[in-house]
C-alpha positions, 0 to 999 in steps of 0.5 A: 551404650549404657556400659560406656557411661559408668566407665567414663564417670569412673575415669572422670572421678579418678581425675578429679580425685587426683586433681583435688589431691594435688591441690591439697598437697600444693596448699600444704606446701604453700602453708609451710612456705608462707611463714619464711616468706612472710618473715622475709617480707617483714624484714625487708619492709619493716612491716608490723614494726619488724626491725632490721638486722645488720652486721658490725661492718655495715653499722660502722659506715653509718653517719651520726646526725645531730637529731636526737630521738627517744627510744623507749624499752618495753618488756613482757613475759608469756605466762608459761615462762617463769622469768622476770624480765625488764629493761635496765633503763626504761628510756634512752635519748640517742642521736640518729645514726649513732650506735647505742646499747640497751640492757635487759635483765632476765631472772629465772624464778623457777627451780629448774633450767629454762630456755626462753626465746624472744619476739620483738617489734617497734612502734610506731610500726613505720619505724621498723625498717629504720631500726637496725640491730647489730647484736641482740639476745633475741637472735638466739634462745637463752638458757637460764639456770635456776635462780640465775639473773642475766644481763642481755644487751641489744646493740642498735642504731636508728638509720638516718634515712628515717629523717628523709621518709615523709611517713617517719621524719616527724617521729620523736620516740620509738618503742622497742618491745620484747616478749619472752616465751618458753622455748618450743621444747620447753626443756633445757639440756646441759650438753656436758651431762648428755650421753652423746 
């Protein structure tokens, strides 16, 4: 009787350890899945001012309205990125539904090639699901050579559905904001000079 009890406890401890290990692996997997799932959720709902991405064919089907709205352009650069970055024009007046283009200007102030990537959002945040980008420099990383200045276009429109939503129908101005960060690896590689 005294010998059976430790054997049962040992079996129980192994089971608990396996369950704890499985839960730990499950939580790790959920951690990796959380970021892409959150990004999909933000894109679908416009949560947190996340803008929408559409193709040119979809944009061509949108009807322009007579309602005019201001779009303000904001620019920021993380301190680890040696770039100057600003909009060519700080504000634009656009007809809701009409495609328009904004230009941002970036300059690499360092003496080496630098790769940057931009994050973005709009305010008020409720407008995110109605702010559609057709083309944007923010869709890919950008490489600037030493001292290089680049004009970076954003082709966008404000979906006319914004005028039918009780939460957004009275919005008169949307701010599109970008923040440029140094790319994850922080190293710009010239494919023409690589050995591969």
